[in-house]
Backbone bond lengths (Angstrom), bond angles and torsions (degrees), N, CA, C in turn:
res aa  C-N    CA-C-N  psi(-1)  N-CA   C-N-CA  omega(-1)  CA-C   N-CA-C  phi
1 M - - - 1.448 - - 1.528 110.20 -
2 N 1.324 116.96 -30.00 1.461 119.73 178.80 1.517 111.62 -62.77
3 I 1.334 116.57 -38.20 1.457 120.07 -178.41 1.521 110.45 -63.06
4 L 1.327 116.52 -43.50 1.466 120.05 178.44 1.529 111.05 -64.72
5 A 1.314 117.23 -39.17 1.462 121.03 178.92 1.523 111.02 -63.66
6 Y 1.331 116.19 -46.16 1.462 118.97 178.12 1.522 111.37 -65.61
7 F 1.321 117.11 -35.71 1.462 120.84 177.18 1.531 110.38 -62.28
8 L 1.344 117.01 -44.54 1.473 120.39 179.11 1.529 111.17 -63.68
9 I 1.317 117.24 -38.83 1.461 120.38 178.86 1.523 110.50 -65.09
10 V 1.323 117.03 -43.59 1.468 120.38 179.17 1.522 110.68 -64.32
11 V 1.335 117.53 -42.19 1.466 120.52 178.15 1.524 110.55 -62.01
12 G 1.335 117.47 -42.98 1.461 120.63 178.04 1.518 112.41 -60.97
13 I 1.331 116.86 -42.97 1.469 120.56 179.06 1.529 110.62 -65.51
14 L 1.333 116.50 -42.03 1.465 119.53 178.68 1.527 111.70 -65.27
15 L 1.326 116.61 -37.47 1.463 119.05 176.86 1.527 111.63 -64.90
16 F 1.333 117.06 -39.82 1.466 119.11 175.85 1.528 111.09 -64.11
17 G 1.321 117.13 -37.98 1.460 120.31 175.81 1.518 111.73 -63.88
18 S 1.312 116.76 -39.96 1.460 121.20 177.81 1.527 111.30 -65.33
19 I 1.306 116.14 -38.02 1.471 120.27 177.93 1.529 109.96 -64.18
20 G 1.325 116.38 -42.63 1.470 119.71 177.30 1.515 111.98 -62.01
21 Y 1.317 116.76 -40.86 1.463 120.44 178.24 1.529 111.13 -65.59
22 D 1.341 116.89 -41.12 1.466 120.46 177.87 1.523 111.40 -64.62
23 E 1.319 116.63 -37.83 1.465 120.56 177.07 1.522 110.45 -64.22
24 L 1.310 116.17 -40.39 1.454 120.95 -179.56 1.531 112.12 -65.57
25 R 1.326 116.50 -43.07 1.467 118.15 -179.29 1.519 112.72 -83.27
26 G 1.325 118.60 -16.65 1.454 121.42 174.53 1.513 114.83 85.61
27 V 1.310 118.24 14.26 1.466 122.43 178.96 1.518 107.79 -137.62
28 I 1.339 116.46 135.08 1.457 121.44 179.15 1.518 108.78 -135.86
29 S 1.320 116.69 150.92 1.458 120.05 177.25 1.516 109.69 -76.37
30 S 1.308 115.20 150.72 1.455 120.79 -178.07 1.526 109.98 -71.23
31 P 1.331 118.56 131.63 1.458 120.33 -179.70 1.531 113.08 -78.26
32 T 1.336 117.68 -8.28 1.461 120.89 179.92 1.519 109.84 -96.53
33 D 1.305 116.11 -174.30 1.462 121.18 -178.44 1.523 113.45 -73.73
34 T 1.316 117.62 -16.88 1.462 119.03 179.85 1.522 109.60 -70.35
35 P 1.325 116.57 127.29 1.468 118.96 -178.23 1.522 111.65 -73.59
36 G 1.300 115.48 159.27 1.454 120.55 176.35 1.503 112.43 117.72
37 D 1.319 113.14 172.96 1.454 120.89 -179.83 1.516 109.65 -110.08
38 I 1.328 114.26 155.76 1.465 120.89 177.82 1.520 106.86 -111.46
39 S 1.318 115.65 127.45 1.456 121.58 -178.02 1.524 110.54 -94.37
40 K 1.318 115.68 143.89 1.466 120.78 178.11 1.522 110.72 -70.06
41 Q 1.311 116.74 -35.55 1.466 120.74 -179.58 1.524 111.84 -74.54
42 G 1.340 117.30 -40.40 1.467 121.02 -175.80 1.512 113.83 -78.03
43 E 1.314 117.30 -44.22 1.466 121.99 -175.98 1.532 109.57 -134.49
44 P 1.321 118.28 78.41 1.475 119.75 -175.21 1.533 113.76 -63.17
45 E 1.328 117.45 -37.26 1.466 119.22 -178.61 1.527 110.80 -70.03
46 N 1.316 117.70 -43.62 1.461 120.77 177.49 1.529 111.17 -65.84
47 F 1.328 116.24 -35.33 1.457 120.75 177.23 1.534 109.93 -62.36
48 H 1.322 116.00 -45.79 1.468 120.57 178.91 1.533 110.36 -62.43
49 N 1.321 117.34 -43.57 1.464 120.71 179.39 1.530 111.58 -63.28
50 A 1.327 117.13 -37.98 1.462 120.73 177.86 1.525 110.65 -67.03
51 I 1.325 116.92 -39.61 1.471 120.80 177.15 1.531 109.82 -61.53
52 V 1.315 116.81 -44.27 1.465 121.08 179.75 1.527 110.30 -62.69
53 C 1.313 117.16 -42.35 1.463 121.42 179.82 1.525 110.92 -63.72
54 H 1.324 117.06 -45.21 1.461 120.61 178.28 1.536 110.79 -65.08
55 C 1.330 118.01 -36.32 1.471 121.44 177.23 1.524 111.08 -65.44
56 Y 1.320 116.18 -36.29 1.459 120.22 177.89 1.526 110.08 -61.70
57 Y 1.318 117.02 -46.83 1.466 120.21 179.90 1.528 111.56 -64.96
58 A 1.315 117.56 -42.69 1.461 120.74 179.71 1.531 110.30 -64.15
59 G 1.323 116.48 -42.78 1.466 120.47 178.40 1.517 111.98 -64.94
60 A 1.334 116.87 -36.32 1.465 120.19 178.49 1.528 110.59 -64.94
61 F 1.332 117.46 -43.58 1.462 120.21 177.34 1.521 110.79 -61.36
62 L 1.306 116.73 -45.83 1.455 121.02 -178.93 1.528 111.35 -63.80
63 F 1.321 117.09 -45.74 1.458 121.87 179.79 1.523 111.36 -62.33
64 L 1.330 117.41 -44.55 1.459 119.73 -179.27 1.530 111.72 -65.27
65 G 1.329 116.88 -37.99 1.459 119.49 177.50 1.516 111.95 -63.34
66 I 1.315 116.94 -44.91 1.472 121.15 179.28 1.522 110.46 -66.13
67 L 1.330 116.97 -40.93 1.467 121.23 178.49 1.527 110.90 -62.00
68 M 1.328 116.79 -41.36 1.458 119.93 178.03 1.526 111.51 -63.21
69 L 1.331 117.22 -38.84 1.470 120.09 177.81 1.520 111.56 -65.28
70 V 1.320 116.96 -42.66 1.468 120.89 -179.86 1.525 110.41 -63.28
71 I 1.335 116.59 -44.26 1.462 120.25 179.34 1.522 110.40 -64.39
72 D 1.315 116.70 -42.25 1.461 120.32 -179.50 1.530 111.44 -63.33
73 K 1.321 117.22 -40.22 1.469 120.32 179.20 1.530 111.09 -66.45
74 S 1.336 117.38 -38.23 1.462 119.03 -179.81 1.528 111.29 -72.48
75 V 1.328 117.28 -32.27 1.461 120.16 177.25 1.524 110.07 -70.10
76 D 1.326 117.74 -35.63 1.464 121.15 179.31 1.524 112.01 -60.26
77 K 1.313 117.08 -32.60 1.462 119.92 -178.52 1.525 112.49 -71.11
78 S 1.339 117.03 -22.41 1.459 119.79 -179.23 1.524 113.07 -104.68
79 D 1.324 118.47 -0.15 1.451 122.99 -179.96 1.529 109.81 -91.42
80 P 1.333 118.69 117.14 1.466 120.18 -177.67 1.529 113.64 -63.40
81 E 1.312 118.57 -23.10 1.462 121.88 -180.00 1.527 112.63 -84.25
82 S 1.313 117.49 -9.68 1.456 121.88 -177.35 1.530 110.94 -82.80
83 P 1.343 117.00 145.75 1.470 118.14 176.22 1.525 112.84 -70.53
84 D 1.324 117.86 -15.54 1.469 121.88 178.92 1.524 112.21 -92.83
85 F 1.314 117.63 11.43 1.460 121.68 -176.75 1.523 110.56 -60.79
86 A 1.332 115.69 127.01 1.464 120.73 -177.71 1.523 111.38 -115.54
87 G 1.308 117.60 13.61 1.458 121.31 -171.33 1.506 115.19 -64.84
88 N 1.314 119.03 -56.61 1.462 120.71 -172.58 1.518 112.41 -64.46
89 K 1.303 118.11 -48.78 1.463 121.12 -179.50 1.523 110.62 -63.94
90 A 1.317 116.63 -42.44 1.459 120.30 -179.88 1.525 110.94 -64.78
91 L 1.328 116.67 -41.40 1.461 119.62 178.55 1.520 111.22 -67.52
92 D 1.326 117.05 -39.68 1.464 120.18 177.98 1.524 111.44 -63.57
93 D 1.321 116.64 -42.63 1.462 120.77 177.70 1.521 111.07 -62.87
94 W 1.318 116.58 -40.88 1.459 121.15 179.61 1.523 110.11 -65.63
95 A 1.342 116.63 -44.18 1.466 119.88 -179.67 1.531 110.76 -63.87
96 R 1.323 117.19 -39.85 1.455 121.15 178.24 1.536 110.56 -64.32
97 A 1.305 116.92 -42.38 1.465 120.71 179.44 1.529 111.07 -64.66
98 M 1.320 117.40 -39.95 1.467 120.69 178.91 1.538 110.55 -66.82
99 K 1.324 116.72 -38.89 1.466 120.66 178.50 1.525 110.38 -64.43
100 E 1.328 117.03 -43.41 1.467 120.79 177.86 1.522 111.11 -62.95
101 E 1.341 116.66 -40.05 1.464 120.29 178.84 1.521 110.64 -65.46
102 E 1.320 117.09 -40.05 1.462 121.12 178.80 1.527 110.64 -65.05
103 D 1.320 116.98 -43.36 1.465 120.82 177.68 1.522 111.25 -63.19
104 R 1.327 116.85 -40.53 1.460 120.79 179.82 1.528 110.64 -63.71
105 R 1.320 117.47 -39.68 1.466 120.30 -179.91 1.533 111.58 -69.89
106 K 1.326 116.95 -36.26 1.463 119.84 177.31 1.528 111.52 -63.59
107 I 1.345 115.61 -41.46 1.458 120.40 179.50 1.533 110.89 -66.94
108 S 1.322 117.31 -38.87 1.477 119.79 -177.10 1.529 111.42 -73.41
109 K 1.327 119.54 -23.24 1.470 122.24 178.78 1.533 111.44 -75.64
110 K 1.318 117.23 -27.01 1.462 120.44 -177.55 1.466 112.05 -77.16
């Protein structure tokens, strides 16, 4: 799953780079099914809308890649087969803290 996440992040970054290059040259491909390019000089409003549409797709790829990495890292902490497993130590620390809290409450009641 990490490979797919990194792939999505790289695609998102490359798409943002492509958008910057298209902005610089003033011509972008149409995001709809109609073939052709949209010129910044000829159709400024359509050019802006195409840039926004391409940014949406690039941002979606980037966001999904980062989200997949975050989910994968959190799942690794709960997987006993993972080297990042934090279950036993975390549970032991929690049990020790609860025992100390219980002892403290017993002492304060007396």
